[in-house]
N, C-alpha and C positions, 0 to 999 in steps of 0.2 A: 428545627424548622428548615424546610427545603429553601434553597435559593430561588428567588423569582426575579422577574424583570423589574420589580419595585426596588431591587437592590442596586440597580444601575442608575446612578444619579446623573441627570443631564447637566451639561456645563452651564454656568451662568453666563449670559450674554455680556453683562458688565459687572465686574466685581471690584470691591475695595477691601483690601486686607490691611489691617493695622497692627503695629507692634503694641506691647502691653501698656506702654505709657500713653498711648493715644486712645485707649478705650474710653476715658472720660469724655472725649470729644464726641463719641457716637452713642453715649449712654444718656438718654433723656433724664433719668433719675439723678444724674450728676450735673444736670444743667448743660449737657452737651448740645451745642448749636448746629453741629454738622449735618444732622438729619434734615433739619429744616432748610439749610443752605442747599443740600443736594436736591431736595424737592423743588426748590426755586430754580436751580440750574436746569433740571429736567423740563420744568414748565416753560422756561424762557426758550430753551433750544427746541422744544416741540413746536412752539408757536413760530419760531424763526424758520426752522427747516421744513415744517409742513407735515410731520408725522410724529406719532407718539414715541418718545424715547423710552427704551426699556428701563425697568426699575434697577436700581443698583444694589446688588447683594453684598452686605457688609459682614465681615467676620474677622475675628482676631487671628493672628498667625504668630505663634511663638518662635518660628524660625527667623522672623524678621528682627532687625535691631529694634530696641525698645521704642525709639522715636521715629521709626521708619513706617512708611505706608507704600502699598503697591496697587496700581490700577491694572486690572486684567480685562481683556476682551476675549470672549469664547474660552475662558480658562487660561489664556496665555498672557504673561506679563507684558504690558506695553510701556509702563512708566513706573519709576520708583523715586522716592525722595524722602528727606527727613524733615520733620517739623518739631518745634518745641512749644508744647501746649501752654506752658506758663510764661512764655515770652511773646513778643510781637515782632513781625518782620518789617524792617525799614528798607524799602526798595529804592534804589537809586535810579530815577527815571531818565538819567542822562546828564543832568547838571545839578550838582549839590555844592554847598558852601562849606563843607568841613567834614572830617571823619567822625565816626561814632564808636564808642566802646561796645563790644559784644562779640557774638560768634559770627565770623564772616561766612557767607553762604551765597548761593545763587537762587533767584526766584525760580521755582520749579517749572512754572508754566512758560515763561518767556526767556529764561536764562539771563535775566538782568542781575547785575551785582547787587548784593543786599547784605544786611546785618540783622541778626536776631538780637533784639535789645530788651532791656527790662521795661515793663509797662510804664514805669515812672519816667522813662526817658522820651516818652511819646511826643510831648510838646516840643522838646528840644529838637528831636529828629525832624518834626514837621517844619520847624522854623528854619532848618538847614536845607529844606527842599526835598526831603525824603517822603515817599508815600508809605504810610504805616498801616498794616493790616494784621488781623489776628490769625492764629493757626488755622482755624476753621475756614476762613476766607481763602487762605493759601491753597488748601486741599480742594475746596470747591472750584476755584478758578482753574486749577490744574485739570480737574475732572472735566470742566466745561470745554477746555481747549482740546483734550483728548477725544471727547465725544464729537466735537465739531469736526475734527480732522478725520475721524473714522466713521462719519455718519453713514457713508455708503455701505459700510459693512453691517450696520445695525438695521438696515431696511431689508426685509425678507418678504416671502410670499404672503405671509399673514397680514403684514402691514399694508402691502399693496391691495390686498382684498378689502381691507378696511377703507383705504383711500377711495376705492371704487364705490363702496357703499355710501361714502360721503358725497361723492360726485353724483350718484344716483338720486340723492335727495334734491340736489339743486338742478341737475341737467339729466333727467331720467333717460331721454332718448339717446343722448351722446354715450352714456355709460353702457346702455344696453347694446348699442351698435359696436362699441369699441372691443370689449372682451366678452366672449372669445371670438366674436364675429370678424374683427379686423386683425387683432393681434392676440397672441396667447399671453397669459399672465406672466410667463417666464420672460418673454420679449419685453413686455412693459416693465418688468422689474429691472432688466438689464439697462433700459433707457434711463430709468429714474436713478439707478445706482451711478451711471456714467455722469449724470448731471450733478449729483451730490459730491462725486469724487472731485469735481472742480468747484465745490462750494456754491453751487446754484441750488437754492431752496426748491422744494417741489410743492410749495404752498399753493401756487396757482394751478391747481390740478386741472381745472377746466381748460385753460389756455394750452396746457401741455397735451391734454387729451385731444383737443381740436387739431393741434398741429400733427399729432401722430395719425389721427384719422385721415388727414389730407394726404399723408405720405404712404400709409400702409397699402392702399390698392396698387401703388406703383413699385414699392420696394419693401421687403421684409427685413432689410438690413438695419440692425439697431443703430449703427453709426449714422446712417442717413436720417433716421428719425431724430437722433440727438441733435444733428445739425439744424434740422427744421425747427425743433423745439427751441433751440437757443436763439434762432432769429425771431421767433414769436415772443420770447421773453427778453429781447434785447434791452428794452427800456429798463426793466428791473435789474438785469445783470449789470448794465453800466452804472445805474444809480447805486447799486451795491458796492461799486468800486470807487466812484468819485463823488457820490452824493449829488448835490444839486449844482455842483461847479459846471459852468457852461463849457469849460475847456477840457479836452481829453488829451493829456500828454502821452504820446506813444513812441515805442521803439519799432522800427520797421526793418525788414530784411532788404539787402541789396537786391535789385531786380534780377540780376543774373543768378544769384543763389536761389531765389524763389523759383525761377524757371527750372533750375536743375532739380529742385525738390519736386516740382509738378511733374516733370518728365519721368523721374524715377518712380513716382507714385503710379503713373499710368502703366509703366512697365511691370510694376509689382501686382497689377490687377486690381485697380481701383481701391487701394488701401486695405486689401485683405491682409497684407503683411503688417504686423505690429512693428513698432520701432522706427527709428529714423534711417533713411536709406542714403547715408553719406559715407564716404570712405573715412576711416578712423581719424586721420590727420585733420580733415576738414571739420569733422564733428567736434573734435577737441577744440579747434580754433573758435568755432561758433559758440561753443559752451563758454569759453573764456571771455569772448566779447559780450555775451549775454550777461555774465556775472559782473563784468566792469560797468556796463550800461546800467544794470540794476542797482549796483552800489551808488552810482552817481544820483539816481533818482531817489534812493532811500535817504541819502545825505540831505537832499532838499526837502525830505518829508513828503515826497509825492508817491503815488501808487506806481507799481511797475507793470506796464501794459505792453505786450507785444502784439502788433497788428499784422495779420498775414492773410494770404489768399484762403478762401473757404476750404478747398479740398485738402490743404495741408495743415489745417488748424489742429485737428485732433492729434495727429502725429507730433507736431511741434509742441503741443501742450504737454504731452507725456515727457518729451525730451527736455523742455525748458524747466519743468517743475523738479526734475532731478537736480538741476544745477541751482535753481532759484525757487524754492518752495512757494515764495510769496508772489510769484509772477502770474499775471492773468494773461491768457492768450486769447485774443478776440479775432474773429474774421471780419473782413470789410463789411459784410452784410449785417453784422451785429451792432453797427454803430447807428444810434437813432439820429434822425435829421437835426434834432435840437442841439446836438453837441458839435463843437468846433474842434477838429483834430489838429494837434500841434505835434509835429515830428521832432523829438528831442535827440534821437540818435538813430543811426543806421548801422546795422551790423552785417558783416559780410565775411568773405573768405580771407581778408588780409589780416 
C-alpha cells in the first residue's frame, strides 16, 4: 500500500504517558479511577477558564520507568514524576508533628515534601497533620496544575470560533460586529491568549468583546486591547486574587524608577519592544528586591501583588513573573473602588 497523508499522525495537544505499573490506574476494567479524575479536571478547568479543555490522550510508554508518568503538550514533555499505585502520598502542608516511615518524595504539583506510605498508615499520617491522597489524585492534581499554567497554549483558532458562536447566542449584534468587522480572529486569539497567560479567565466573553469593540476603531494593537479588557474585568481579576477581602496589600515601585521605565517605554516606541528597558545592573537589583518583597508576603500567607502605572504593566508583568511566578502585576486603573489599597513594600534601585 502506498504511503498517504493518513500515515502522518497529528500531535496530541495534551498527552499522558504512563509506565507499565501505572496501567491499572488508567484501565477501567481494573478499577482505575484516573480516567474519571481527568474528566473531572477538564470539566472544572473548562468552567473556570471559559473554554473547552482538549481531551487527554493516554498511552503506555515502555521507555519510562515502571512507576513514572509524563505529561506532554503538543507532543513535548512538560512534566515527569513517579507515583506508587499501591501506596498513598502523605503531603506535608508546612507543619506536621512527626515523621512517617515510607518512601520520601516531593508532591509533583507543588513541590511540597511528602512520603509514600502504606494505606494502613493513613490514619496515623492524618493525625500527625499530613494531607493524604491516592496515586490517581496525585496525577490528576499535577495535570490540573500543568493545564492551568499552559492554558494560553491550549486556546487556538477553533476554540475562539466556538467562543464567538457562544457569544452570538446571547449577544448576536456584538458577535456579528466584532469578528471580522472590527478585529480579525487572529487578533482576538492573541488578546485572549495574553489574558490566559496571566491567569485571567476568558469566561466573561461578553465583557471582553465589548471592551475590544470600544478600542478596535482607535487601535488594532493587541496590547492596547488587553489593557482595556483588563480594566473592564478589574473586579473579577482582583476578586480572583484576594477574594472578598476589602484590603489589597500591594508592592509599589519607587516613583523615580517608575518614571525611568515610563520614559524608556516612550523612547522604545509605545511598548513595541518586548522586555524590560533597564540596564542589566538595575534590572538585577529590581529583580532581587521583588523576590525579597514577595517572600515576605508569602510568609504572611498573603498574595503577591505589584501595583504599577498602566503603560508599563505588561512589560513589568513579563519581567516580574520570571523572578516570582506567583506575582500578580496590576495597573492603577485595575483596582475597583471597593478595595482599600495598603502599600506593604516599595521596591526601587537601592
